[in-house]
C-alpha positions in Angstrom: -0.1 0.0 0.0 1.5 3.3 -1.2 1.3 6.6 0.7 -1.6 7.9 -1.6 -3.6 4.8 -0.8 -3.0 5.3 2.9 -4.3 8.9 2.9 -7.2 8.1 0.7 -8.2 5.3 3.2 -7.6 7.7 6.2 -10.1 10.2 4.7 -12.6 7.9 2.9 -16.1 8.9 2.9 -19.3 7.1 1.7 -20.1 9.6 -0.9 -18.8 10.6 -4.2 -16.8 13.7 -5.0 -18.5 17.1 -4.0 -17.4 20.2 -5.8 -18.1 22.4 -2.6 -15.8 20.1 -0.7 -13.1 20.2 -3.3 -13.3 24.0 -3.4 -13.2 24.4 0.4 -10.2 22.1 0.6 -8.4 24.1 -2.2 -9.0 27.4 -0.6 -8.1 26.1 3.0 -4.9 24.6 1.6 -3.9 27.8 -0.1 -4.5 30.1 2.8 -2.8 27.6 5.0 0.2 27.3 2.9 0.6 31.1 2.6 0.5 31.5 6.4 2.5 28.4 7.1 5.3 29.6 4.6 5.1 33.2 6.0 4.8 34.7 2.4 4.7 38.5 2.6 4.9 38.2 6.5 1.4 36.8 6.4 1.6 35.0 9.7 2.7 38.3 11.5 -0.4 40.1 9.7 -2.9 37.5 10.6 -1.5 37.4 14.3 -1.7 41.2 14.6 -5.2 41.0 13.3 -6.3 38.4 15.7 -4.6 40.1 18.7 -6.7 43.2 17.9 -10.0 41.3 17.5 -10.0 38.4 20.0 -10.4 38.9 23.6 -8.3 37.5 26.3 -4.5 36.8 26.6 -3.7 36.6 23.0 -0.3 38.3 23.6 1.0 35.0 25.1 0.9 33.3 21.7 3.4 33.9 18.9 3.3 34.1 15.0 5.1 30.8 15.2 2.3 29.0 16.9 -0.1 30.5 14.2 2.3 29.0 11.5 2.1 25.6 13.1 -1.6 25.7 13.3 -1.7 26.8 9.6 0.6 23.9 8.5 -1.7 21.6 10.2 -4.7 23.0 8.2 -2.5 22.7 5.1 -1.8 19.0 5.8 -5.5 18.3 6.5 -6.8 20.0 3.4 -4.3 18.3 1.3 -5.6 15.0 2.5 -9.2 16.3 1.7 -8.0 17.3 -1.8 -6.4 13.9 -2.5 -9.5 12.1 -1.1 -11.9 14.1 -3.3 -9.9 13.9 -6.5 -9.4 10.1 -6.0 -13.1 9.7 -5.5 -13.9 11.8 -8.5 -11.6 9.8 -10.7 -12.8 6.3 -9.7 
């Protein structure tokens, strides 16, 4: 069993490919990748936005923790994209 089959098995659903799910996974992958790779200091900008908007001790977090969370979102959305595309092709 190769890695693509393992990823598909991990995210398998009982339905066929949905365009909305494919679109959502693609958008989340793009946004997560931009924040995780810190393109144009996007992690710092999102962190400053969240620090101004969210209540509570947001100052204890760092842009690095935001980059880690964005990397996790990127990985999960990549799994969703692989599963949806594989379901659509079979």
